[in-house]
Backbone as a chain_set.jsonl record, in Angstrom:
{"seq": "SEALRKGAEQLAGNAVRMARDLIERDLCAPHIARGGRKAHNSAAEQE", "coords": {"N": [[1.044, -1.334, 0.156], [0.465, 2.205, -0.189], [0.913, 3.906, 2.017], [2.624, 1.955, 3.333], [4.406, 2.052, 1.842], [5.63, 4.613, 1.964], [5.954, 4.666, 4.73], [7.872, 2.891, 4.451], [9.856, 4.35, 3.095], [10.357, 6.659, 4.603], [11.973, 5.547, 6.818], [14.229, 4.518, 5.776], [15.107, 6.505, 5.424], [15.852, 7.685, 7.433], [17.495, 5.984, 9.015], [19.571, 6.295, 7.654], [20.169, 9.192, 7.795], [20.773, 8.884, 10.56], [23.236, 6.907, 10.279], [25.326, 8.458, 9.031], [25.169, 10.963, 10.461], [26.464, 9.837, 12.623], [29.12, 9.042, 11.678], [29.83, 11.539, 10.778], [30.302, 12.411, 13.14], [31.946, 10.808, 14.757], [31.251, 8.974, 16.367], [30.887, 6.895, 16.878], [32.408, 3.816, 18.195], [36.11, 3.234, 17.444], [36.8, 0.591, 18.212], [35.39, -1.653, 20.087], [35.836, -2.327, 23.348], [36.775, -5.352, 25.384], [35.059, -6.544, 28.019], [34.383, -8.142, 30.67], [36.065, -10.157, 33.434], [38.357, -10.895, 32.078], [39.138, -8.801, 30.528], [41.197, -6.729, 31.323], [44.519, -6.572, 33.141], [44.322, -7.947, 35.984], [45.256, -7.217, 39.876], [46.654, -8.334, 40.875], [47.897, -10.085, 39.083], [49.538, -8.085, 38.496], [51.424, -7.573, 40.123]], "CA": [[-0.021, 0.1, -0.208], [0.896, 3.818, -0.1], [1.167, 4.213, 3.545], [3.411, 1.276, 3.758], [5.641, 2.251, 1.114], [5.971, 5.733, 2.629], [6.473, 4.531, 5.969], [9.455, 2.356, 4.491], [11.032, 5.134, 2.775], [10.815, 7.358, 5.943], [12.556, 4.553, 7.824], [15.492, 4.098, 5.435], [16.258, 8.255, 5.165], [16.027, 7.892, 8.848], [18.697, 5.348, 9.088], [20.961, 6.916, 6.699], [20.687, 9.857, 8.436], [21.236, 8.221, 11.756], [24.738, 6.706, 10.005], [26.042, 9.977, 8.466], [26.203, 12.108, 12.009], [27.505, 8.761, 13.425], [30.622, 9.033, 11.004], [30.518, 12.841, 10.779], [30.664, 12.79, 14.354], [32.924, 9.873, 15.117], [29.936, 8.812, 17.53], [31.155, 5.041, 17.038], [33.901, 3.671, 18.753], [36.132, 2.021, 16.001], [37.2, -0.326, 18.675], [35.014, -2.005, 21.271], [36.645, -2.655, 24.809], [36.278, -5.919, 25.719], [34.389, -6.317, 28.708], [34.755, -9.141, 31.571], [37.204, -10.657, 34.257], [39.921, -11.078, 31.348], [39.315, -7.178, 29.958], [42.408, -5.727, 31.909], [44.893, -7.626, 33.697], [44.048, -8.431, 37.513], [45.922, -6.431, 40.393], [47.4, -9.738, 41.484], [49.252, -10.153, 37.924], [50.43, -6.38, 38.04], [52.547, -7.449, 41.259]], "C": [[1.083, 1.358, -0.028], [1.425, 3.932, 1.38], [2.376, 3.498, 3.828], [5.14, 1.748, 2.763], [6.506, 3.893, 1.62], [6.739, 5.35, 3.66], [8.355, 3.917, 5.495], [10.521, 3.839, 3.852], [11.136, 6.052, 4.004], [11.749, 6.469, 6.468], [13.912, 4.216, 6.755], [16.184, 5.267, 5.489], [16.329, 7.979, 6.534], [17.379, 7.622, 9.125], [20.08, 6.035, 8.267], [21.239, 8.072, 6.921], [21.404, 9.649, 9.414], [23.168, 7.858, 11.093], [25.204, 7.66, 9.915], [26.461, 10.64, 9.926], [26.966, 11.04, 12.113], [28.932, 8.805, 12.936], [30.809, 10.818, 11.222], [31.077, 13.035, 12.123], [31.762, 12.064, 15.38], [32.598, 9.745, 16.768], [30.577, 7.224, 17.706], [32.496, 4.641, 17.367], [34.829, 2.469, 17.509], [36.763, 0.61, 16.683], [36.116, -0.769, 20.1], [35.956, -2.871, 22.268], [36.424, -4.026, 25.062], [36.256, -5.785, 27.426], [35.021, -7.854, 29.73], [36.272, -9.159, 32.392], [38.685, -10.26, 33.45], [40.093, -9.711, 30.198], [40.763, -6.722, 30.303], [43.015, -6.813, 32.769], [44.685, -6.973, 35.332], [45.078, -7.466, 38.35], [46.742, -7.46, 41.269], [48.655, -10.477, 40.347], [49.851, -9.129, 37.697], [51.504, -6.708, 38.887], [53.26, -8.644, 40.942]], "O": [[2.286, 1.289, 0.225], [2.637, 4.061, 1.553], [3.246, 4.087, 4.469], [6.347, 1.727, 3.004], [7.715, 4.124, 1.585], [7.953, 5.551, 3.696], [9.465, 4.256, 5.906], [11.661, 4.139, 4.206], [12.294, 6.139, 4.413], [12.771, 7.153, 6.518], [14.683, 3.424, 7.296], [17.409, 5.357, 5.572], [17.517, 8.182, 6.786], [18.258, 8.442, 9.388], [21.285, 6.097, 8.506], [22.328, 8.471, 6.508], [22.568, 10.05, 9.436], [24.133, 8.521, 11.475], [25.729, 7.994, 10.977], [27.585, 10.801, 10.403], [28.139, 11.127, 11.75], [29.861, 8.619, 13.721], [31.81, 11.292, 11.759], [32.11, 13.674, 12.322], [32.267, 12.521, 16.406], [33.161, 10.096, 17.805], [30.615, 6.619, 18.778], [33.524, 5.092, 16.863], [34.456, 1.428, 16.969], [37.158, -0.321, 15.981], [36.195, -0.061, 21.104], [36.634, -3.856, 21.974], [35.204, -4.044, 24.898], [37.098, -5.159, 28.07], [36.032, -8.468, 29.388], [37.271, -8.485, 32.142], [39.678, -9.658, 33.861], [40.924, -9.634, 29.292], [41.452, -6.331, 29.361], [42.363, -7.792, 33.132], [44.868, -5.813, 35.702], [45.836, -6.835, 37.613], [47.378, -7.169, 42.282], [49.714, -11.069, 40.556], [50.684, -9.066, 36.793], [52.596, -6.235, 38.57], [54.252, -8.963, 41.597]]}, "num_chains": 1, "name": "protein.A"}
């Protein structure tokens, strides 16, 4: 239907704008830091 097509176009447009904003403002982390107990050296390993 026409309403569905318009909604899909708007959704795609919003996704493109958001992606462009994230790239331009460098809001995306190039590397995601690892979490959990193995992420960083523990205090015991540093001694």
